[in-house]
N, C-alpha and C positions, 0 to 999 in steps of 0.2 A: 655729906658722905655716909652718915649712918643710915639715911633714907635710902640711898642707892644699895647699900648692903642688904637692908631689909627687903627691898624689891627683888634683889638677886636671889636671896634665900627663899622667898615666896615662889619665885619662878621655878627654882630647882625643886622645891617641895611639890608643886603642881605637876611638873613634868614627871617626877618620880611616881606620883599617884596615878598619872595617866599610863605610865609604863606598867605599873603594877596591875592596873585594871585590864590593860591589853594582854598581859601575860595570863591573867585569870581567865579572860575570854578564850585564849588559845588552848588552855589546858581543860577547859570545861567540855562536857559531852554535847554532841549535836542532838541526840535523842535519848530519852530515858523512858523505860517502861517499868511501872511499879505495880504493886498489888497483884502479882501474877503467881500462878503455880507453875514454876519453870522446871521442866524436865531438861536438865543440862546434857544428859548422856555421859557425863564424867563420873568415874568411879569414886573419886574422893569427895565430890560435891554433887550428888545426884539431883538435889532440889535447891532452889533459891526463890526469892520473891521479886527481884528487880535486876535489871541490866542497863548498862549505858553503852552508847554507840558513838564512835568518833571516826570521821573519815571513812565510813563504810565498813568498819570493823567493830567487833565487840570490844569495848574499852574496859569494862569491869562487870563482874557478876556478884551479887550479894544480897544483903537485906535492903529494905526500902530506905531506912535511915541512912545507911552508908552510901547507897547509890545517889540519893538526893543531894548528898554533900558534894557531888561532882557536877551539880547544875550551875549554869551561869545565866546571864540575862537572855541569851539567845537559844537556850536549850528548849526543845519541845518535849513536854512531859505527857505521857499517855498512861491513863489508869486502866489496867486490865480487868478491874472489877472481879478479882479472884478467879479469872478464867485460866485454863491450862495454856501454857506457852511451850512450844516444841521447836526444835531445829527445823529449818526449811527442808521440805521433802525434795529428794533428788530422784528423778525417774531416769534410771540409767539406760533405758531402752524404750524409745518412743519414736514415732514418725510424724513429727510436726510438719516438716517440709514436704511430706508426701501428701498432705491434705491442704494444699493451697486453694482448694475449692470448698473449704470448710463451711463458708457462708452459704453455699448452694444446698447444703444438706440438712434434712430434718434429723435431729438427734433423738433417738428413742431411749437413750441411756437413762435408766432410773424410772421410766414410765411404768407404773404399777399394773396396768391392765391393757390388754389388747384392744379393748373397746376404745380406750382413750387414744391409743396409738393410731387407730384407724380414723378417729375424728380429726387428729392432727393432719393426716393426709388430706382429708376432704377440705379442711380450712386452707391448707397450703395450695391445693389445686386451684382454689378460687382466686388466688392472688398471683399465681405463677403466670407470667406472660406467654403468649403464643411463641413457639420456637424454643422454649426452655423446658426442662424436665422436673418432675417431682422425684426426689431422690432420698432414700435412707441408706447410707453406706456405712455399715458396720457399727461396732460399739455396743450392740444390744444382744440379747439372748431370748429365745422364746420361753426359756425356763424362768425368766424374771416376771412374766406376766401371771396374774391371777388365774387366767385361763390355761396356763402351762402348755401352750401350743403355738405353732406358726399360724400366720394368717392364711386363709384360703384364697385362691385366685379370684373367686367370685367376690369376696370381701374387698380385695384390692381393686378389682375392676369397678365395683360400685362406688368405692371411695374416690377413685380418680378415673373417670370415664373419658375425659377429653384432653388429657395431657399425657405424654409418655411418662411411665412410672417404672423405676427400678428400686427394689428393696433387696439389699445385699446382707446376707448373714455371714459375718466373719469373712474368711476366704473359703467358704464351704459351698454355698449355693446362693442363687439370686432368683427373684420373682419378677417377671416382666408382665405388664399389661399388654393389651392388643396393640396399642399405638407404639409402645416401645419395641415390640417384636417386629412391627412393620418398619420402624426407623432403622433397626439394626440388621434387618434382613434375615431374621431367624428362619431357618428352613430353606435358605437360598445360598448361592455362592458368595453373596455379599458378607455373610457372617464370618468373623475371623476364624481361621482354621487353627485351633489351639489343641495340642494333644491332651488326652484324658478328659475332654469335655463330654458330658452326657446330657441329653435332653429327655425330660419326662414326656412321654407320648400319650395321647388320648386313644380311645378305642378305634379311631380311624387312622392311627399311625401318624398323627400330626403333633408337632410340639405344643405343649400346653402353656409354656411360659416359665416353667421351673427348669433352671439349668444348674447342673452340678459340675464342680471342677476344682482346680487348684489356683494358686496365686496368679499365674500368667493369664488365665482366662479373665480374671477380674481386672487386671491391669489393661487388658485389651478392651474390655467393655467400657472402662473409664475413658479411654481415648475416643470412644465412639459417641460420647455425649457432648453437649456444648461446654466449652472451656471458659474459665474466668479471664477477665482482662487483668493487666498488671496491677491496676489500682484495686481490683477486687481480690487479687491474690494477697496483696499487702493488708487489706482489710481483714481477710480471712486469718492471716497470721496474727494480727493484733487480737482478734476475738478468740482464737484457739489458746493463745497465751493467757488471755484474761480468764478463760475457763480453768486453766491449770492453776493460776494464782488463787482462784476461788477455793480450791481444795488445799491450799498451803504449799503448792509446788513452787520452788524458787529456782531449781536448776533441772535441766534435762540434758541427755545426750541424744541428739537426733541421729537415728540409726539408718539413715539412707532411704531412698525411694526413687520414684521415676524422674525426679528433678535432680540431676547430678551436679557435682561441683564442676565449674564455678557458677552455673546458672542459678541454682537455688539460693546461693549466698548473696546474689544481687538483691533479692527480696528482703533479706535480713538487713542488708546495709542501708536500706531506706530508713528503717527504724534506728539502726545503730548511730547513724550520723547526727540524728537529733536527740540522742539519748532516750529513745522511747522503747527500747528493748527491755521489757519488764521481766526478763528471765535470763539466767545464764544458759547458753545453748551451745556447748561444744558439739562437734559433729564428726561422724565418720561418713565415708563416701562410697556410694554404690553406683556402679556404671553399668547400666543395662544395654547401652548401645541403641541403635536405631531399628532394631528388629532383626530376627534371625540369630543363629549361633554366634556368639562373640566370646573372646577371652576377657572376662571382666577384670582380672588382675592386671593384664597388660593395659587395658583402657584406663584403669585407675592410676597406674604408674605414669602413663602418658599425661594424664590430666594434671597431676601434682608436680611433675618435673618439667613439663614443656608447655602445656596449654596455659596454666596459671600457676607458676611455681610457688610452692608453699611448703614450709617445714613443719614437722610434727611439733605440736604445742604452740605454733604461731597463732596469735590472736588477731582476728580480723576486725574486732571491735576496738575503736580508738581509745576508749576510756574505761570500760567495764571489765574487771579482772575475770578471766575465763568466760568472757562474753560470747565469743564465737570462735573457739579454738578448733583447729584441725587435729583430730585424734586418731586418724588412720583409715584403714579400709574395712569394709563390711556393710551389712551383716552377711549379705549374699555375695560370695566370692566366685561362684560358678553355678550357672543354671543347670549344668549336667549332674551336679551332686546335691542339689537342693531338695530337702526331704519334706517340704510342704506339710506342716502339721495341720491335719484335718481330722478331728477326733470322731467324725461321723463315718470315716472310712478306715480300712486297715492301714497300718503304718506303711509309708513309702520307704522301702529298703533299697539303698544304693549298692550296686555290685562292688564288693570290697576292693577289687583290683582297680576299678575306675576311681574310687575314693583315694586309694594310695597313690595312683598316678597323678591326680590333681594336686595332692599335698607335695609330692616330691618335685613336680614341675613348676607349680604356680605359687603355692604358699612359701616355698623356698625363696622365691624372688623377693617376697615381702620381708622375710627374715634377714636375707643378705643385705637389704637396703635399710634395715632397721625401721621398717614401717609397722606400727602396731596393727593388729587385725582382730576382727570379731567374726566368728563363724557360726552361722545358723545351723544347728543340728538338734533335732528334737528327740530322736530315738537312739537308745543305747546301741542297737545293732549297727548304726552308722558311726557312733562315736568311737567304737572299738577300732575299726580300720583307720579312722582319722588319726587316733593316737598312736597306732602302730607306726604309721608313716611319719608322724611328727617327731616321734622319738628317734627315728632313723635320721631325719633331717638334722635334729639337734646334735647328732654325733659329729657332723662336719660343718654345720652352720649353727653354732650354739645360740639358743634363744637368750640366755645370759641376761635376764632382767627385762627383756622386751615384753611389753604388756600385750597380752592376748587373752581372748576369752571364748568360751562356748556360750551361745545364746539359746535359751529355752531349756534344752537338756532335760526334758520332763522325765524321761525314764532311765536316766543315768544310774549305774550301779555303784555301790561303795568302792569296788575295785577301780573303776574308772575315775571316780572322784579323786582317789589317791594319786592316780597317774597324772591327772590335770594339775593337781597341787604340786607334785614333784617337778613338773615342767614350768612352774611359775605362773600358771594361768588362773583365770577366775571363771566364775559361772554366773551369768545374768539370767536368773529364772524369770518367769512371767506368771501372771495371775489368770491365764486363760481358763484354768480349771474352775475358778470361781464362777465363771459364766457358762462353761461348756462341759463341766464334769458329768452332768446327766447324760449328755450324748456319749461321752467317753465310756460311761458304764454300760451303755447299750452295745458298744463295740467290743470292749475288752473285759467287762465284768466289774462288779463292785470291789472285789478283793484287791485287784490291781489299782483301782482308783484310789483306794484308801491310803496307798503308799506312793501316789503320784502327785508331785515329786516327793522325794525322800527328804522332807524339810528337816526333820530332826537330825538325821545322819549328816546332811550337808552342813548344818550349823555346827554340829559337834566336830566335824572334820577340821575346822579352822581355815578352810579355803576362802580366798577372797569371794564374797558372795553378795549379790544384790537381788532384791525383788523389783520387778518392773511391771509396766502395764502393757507394752507392745501396742498401744493405741496408735491411731484412732479407729482402725478397722477390725483388727483381730480381736480386740477387747475394748472395754471402757477405759477412758483416761482418768477415771476417779480412783486414786490409790486407796481410798478407804474401803472400797469393795474388796481389794486384795488383802488389806489388813484384817477385815472382818473374817474372811475365809481362813487366813493363817491361824487366827486365834480361836474361832469358833468351830472350825472344821466343816462349815456349811456353805453350800453354793447359794446362788441367788434364788434358787427354787425353795430353799429351806432344807434341802436334803443333806444328810451327813455324807460328806465326800472325802474327808480326811480322818484317819483313825486317831483316837485320842492320844496315842503315843507318838503321833506324827504332827502334832500341832505345836505352836510356839507361844511363849508368854507374850504379853503386850509389848514389853520392852524389847524382847528379841525380835519380834516382827517389825517394830518401828526402826530398829537398827538397820534392817535390810534396805530401808528407804532413806537412811541418813549416813552413818559412818560406813556401813557396808558399801553403799553406792558411791561414796567418795573415792574409793580405790579406783573405780572405773573412770573417773574424771581426772585421776592423778592429783587429787587435792586432799589426801588423807590428813595433812597437817594443818588444814585451814577450813575445813568444811565438816558438817555432820554433828557438831557439838555446839552447845551454848557455852563457849569458853573464851576468856580474854585472848585477843589476837586473831580469833577466827573471823571469817567474813560475817557480816551482820545480815544473815538470812534466817528468818524465823517466822512463825505464824502463831496467832492467838485463836484458839478453837471455840466453836459455839457450844461445845460440851466437853466434858473431861474424858478423854480417851481412856484414861487409866481407871475410871470408876463407873462409867455408864454400863448398862447391861450389854451383853455381847450383841444382841440383835439391833442395837443402836449404832454400833461402830460404823456400819456402811453408810449411815446418814450424816456422819460428821462433816462439817465444812469449816472453813476459816472465816472469822469475822475481821481479821486484820493480818495481812501478809506483807512482810517487809523483806526487800531484797536489796542488798548493797546499802543498807541503812536508810532506805527511802520506802515509803508506803506505796505498794503497787496494787493493793486491793483492800477495800474496806466495806463492811456491811454492818447492819444494825447500828450500834452506837458510833461506829467509825465510818459510816457511809460518806460523811463529809470529807474524809481524808482521802478517799479513793480518787485516783487521777481520772480526769475527764477523758472519755474515749471518743474518737471521732465518729461521725455518723456511719452506720453499717452499710456496706455496699455488697450487692445491689439493694435498692430500696425494698424489693420484694423478698429479701433473704428470710428464710425460716428462722435463722438465729435472731433476727430483729424482733420476731413475734413470739418465739417459744424459748429463746435463750439457747445456750449450748448444752444444758443439762436440766433434767426435770426439776421443776420448782424454782428455777432461776427467775422466771418472769411471772 
């Protein structure tokens, strides 16, 4: 009898120990990072040295000793080796799904000399198969080169003599070699008839291959070149996201493009269903139609209410929070009132009555249906009539907390900043001036450039505010170029392009890519800070953003990027933690040989 009692007590004791151990495993952290210089972004605890992650969220933040006390046998511990750790960067305005041919393009971003850029063309031409093009589509600036100039047509022709070549500079101009001109029918009726297109002519009155225009021209040119297969589009998506992760970007808002909803979302779903989407990607929808004048607002409403019904905030990703949420309409809501920022040309000023009619007729439809919207307007002359009409709409169809924003707004005045704020809107700036301010100065003068945009007044206003890249064509997708410009006031050429009283501190600038950007994702309470309860999105940097010389900020990258509590990018000490990427398609892709940004390969 005594023996049976002892056995029973032993069994109970063992069971209790197992239960205690199981409970310990359940409360322990999944991931711990120690020995870090953590910039939390929180006012009460701006710095810490360690954090713990559980179930995709930050579990605790504090000292190494305290956080290591949350470890269990299954916890992964990462030593940051005294590196700087920051919240994951949020790019609140980018066009990832507009670049589903990413793998077809040579990326000149960060390339220091034109000489090296031309060499890249020659090397790629040798491996590009017959029937395909050699392409450089946006993201670069002639002012980044040591030579501080554009390539000449002769240089381009010599670099790529036997394949069609297009080199596109933002949405401003393109350079075509002889084979590309023949393929597109330049100088003939075969070439797309797009308004405001200008051809540079030689002394005999024939097109040279340099073409000037606005957004619609370059969309038409893109449709005239070979298109990627579905598998190549998915591969392009994987590699463009990998490029973003490399710079510590963990969330983006895809701001629409030539692939509308729900077509573009099918590419994302390929990654989402296997949990291979390594970035949070809410999206807004832009409906261009199939050519010719269309009502983009009507097409958008049709798409989200009838073609593939979806509600605002609905997440198409089965497991990732904010993985692929629908966030509304934009950024182009009408081709008729699109003001095409092109700093090499005078501002495109929309007739005020046309702008007012658009707002009262079409934006009203979005407000009445409670569909958030984002409106591309670069110039204050167009912002004023837009706000005049929106204030009138608000009288009978109140915005009443509906999220809306102006995109770009480079020359907005303090008076109009106050009007946007009163209507509950936000402003998503972009960093094009970091790349193109030297051209802006030629068009508008240095004095205006020094206050474009009005960074200091915008921050002081308290308006919801984000800095964005507007990549991959209008500017580079590297947010550190933007951060460098905001802090130093210098463009990629090294020229002073922001006045000293119009620059931001390093913390203020970073906020525009973290807590400021979270407003646009509708995630202010769970993103942008290293704080308990927030989503576990952060990066460990290769150098300390807060202490390196200003001229090194643009060269910062991540050595460890964590999104949703899992490593999505690793380099240097952490390269072994980086997820294995599938083979790049097609086999001749420039990204396979050069990477997506200078220095990657």
